[in-house]
C-alpha positions in Angstrom: 113.1 77.4 55.9 114.7 76.1 58.8 114.2 76.9 62.1 117.1 77.4 64.6 116.6 76.6 68.3 119.0 78.9 70.0 118.3 78.8 73.9 116.3 75.8 76.6 115.7 76.4 79.4 114.6 73.9 81.5 113.8 73.6 85.3 112.3 71.4 87.3 109.1 71.8 89.6 111.4 71.5 92.8 114.3 73.5 91.5 111.8 76.3 90.2 110.3 76.8 93.8 113.8 76.8 95.4 114.6 79.6 93.0 110.9 81.5 93.7 111.5 80.9 97.3 115.1 82.3 97.2 113.4 85.3 95.3 111.5 86.8 97.1 113.9 86.0 100.1 115.8 88.4 97.5 113.2 91.0 97.6 112.9 90.7 101.3 116.3 91.2 103.0 116.8 94.3 100.4 113.9 95.9 101.6 114.9 95.2 105.1 118.0 96.5 104.2 116.3 99.3 102.9 114.5 100.7 106.0 117.9 100.2 107.7 119.6 102.6 105.0 116.9 104.9 105.3 116.3 105.1 108.8 119.9 105.5 109.6 121.1 107.9 106.9 117.9 110.2 107.7 115.6 109.3 110.3 112.8 107.3 111.4 109.9 109.1 110.0 111.7 109.0 106.6 111.8 104.9 106.4 108.5 103.6 106.6 107.3 106.1 103.8 110.2 104.5 101.6 109.3 101.1 102.2 105.9 101.2 102.0 106.4 102.8 98.2 108.7 100.2 97.6 106.4 97.4 98.5 103.9 99.4 96.3 105.9 99.2 94.1 106.6 94.9 93.9 103.7 94.6 94.3 102.1 96.5 91.2 104.8 95.0 89.0 104.0 91.6 90.2 100.8 91.6 90.0 100.1 93.1 86.4 102.4 90.1 85.8 99.7 88.1 87.7 96.8 89.3 86.0 98.5 89.4 82.5 100.1 85.9 82.6 103.2 86.6 82.0 106.3 84.6 82.6 108.0 84.9 86.0 111.8 83.9 86.4 115.1 85.1 87.4 114.9 88.1 85.0 112.0 89.4 86.4 113.2 89.0 89.6 116.6 91.0 88.7 113.9 93.5 86.9 112.0 93.9 90.2 115.3 94.1 91.8 116.6 96.8 89.6 113.4 98.3 89.9 113.6 98.6 94.1 116.3 100.7 93.3 115.1 102.6 90.6 112.5 103.4 92.8 114.5 104.1 96.2 116.4 106.2 94.5 114.2 108.6 93.2 112.1 108.6 96.7 115.7 109.5 98.1 115.8 112.5 96.3 113.1 113.9 97.7 113.6 113.5 100.8 117.1 115.1 100.6 114.8 117.6 99.1 113.1 117.9 101.9 115.7 117.3 104.6 117.8 120.1 103.0 114.4 122.8 103.0 113.8 121.6 107.0 116.9 123.8 107.5 116.5 126.0 104.4 112.9 126.9 105.0 112.4 126.9 109.0 109.5 128.4 110.3 107.2 126.8 107.4 104.3 124.4 107.8 104.9 120.7 107.6 103.1 120.6 104.3 103.9 123.0 102.6 107.7 121.9 103.4 107.2 118.6 101.6 105.0 120.3 98.9 107.6 122.7 97.6 110.5 120.1 98.9 108.7 117.9 95.6 108.1 120.7 93.6 111.3 121.3 93.5 112.6 117.3 92.5 109.5 117.4 90.0 111.1 118.1 86.7 114.1 115.8 88.1 112.2 113.0 88.7 110.1 113.4 85.1 113.1 114.0 82.8 115.1 110.8 84.4 111.9 108.8 84.1 111.1 109.7 80.4 114.7 108.8 79.4 114.1 105.7 81.2 110.9 104.8 80.0 112.4 106.0 76.1 115.0 103.5 76.9 112.8 100.0 77.6 110.5 101.3 75.1 113.8 100.5 72.5 114.3 96.8 74.5 110.9 95.9 74.4 110.5 97.1 70.8 114.0 95.7 70.1 115.1 93.6 72.7 113.8 89.9 71.4 112.2 87.4 73.7 114.8 86.7 76.4 114.9 90.6 77.3 110.9 91.5 76.6 109.2 90.4 80.1 112.3 92.2 82.0 112.1 95.1 79.8 108.1 95.5 80.9 108.9 95.2 84.4 111.5 97.7 84.1 108.5 99.7 82.3 105.9 99.1 84.6 108.3 99.6 87.7 109.8 102.7 85.9 106.0 104.2 85.9 104.8 103.3 89.2 108.0 104.6 91.2 107.8 107.5 89.5 104.8 108.0 91.3 104.7 106.3 94.7 108.0 108.6 96.0 105.8 111.4 95.6 102.7 110.0 96.3 103.4 107.3 98.4 106.7 108.2 100.9 105.9 111.7 100.9 102.7 111.6 102.4 103.3 108.5 104.5 106.0 111.0 105.9 103.7 113.3 106.5 101.4 111.4 108.0 104.1 110.0 110.3 105.6 113.6 111.3 102.2 114.9 112.0 101.7 112.5 114.7 104.3 112.0 116.4 103.7 116.4 117.2 100.1 115.4 118.0 101.6 112.9 120.7 104.5 114.5 122.3 101.9 118.3 122.2 98.7 116.0 124.2 102.3 114.6 126.5 103.5 118.2 127.0 99.4 118.9 128.3 99.2 116.0 130.4 102.0 116.8 132.0 101.4 120.3 132.5 98.2 119.5 134.0 99.6 117.1 136.3 
């Protein structure tokens, strides 16, 4: 029984370093443009939370690949960029609901408003992530060697991206908004006392 090699890839060290550097720069540019987009679409207080969540997602995914010494190649960079988009979409859904509820539920405290918004979007988030994970698991099981690591990166990214929009992006927004409000009150008090 003779085995047939269907595909062979070889990249020299200089080209490999160049591809790695270009992949890292692509991720950095993507994060920079995302920061700009969110700052324009929402306001400045939302953008740092989204970027923190995205950096968290990319770091965890790449960290797991480093710990288990999985192969890191161009399809993995594509998977990381795909999970950046996936995670950002989830974060924007939560941020949109926070913005809508800020207008509809005036008078509520900030933490209560964000908590309500997360609860309203949680079922959608879980259903979307669940169906995506089912597809990615099918790719891991039946996809073959070429897309196995791509699928593993997506699997890790979907899990991490799902909780980061709730547990990182939203609390960062709360932290920045509360700091701004407390510094604004301190400024008003010092202006009133003079």
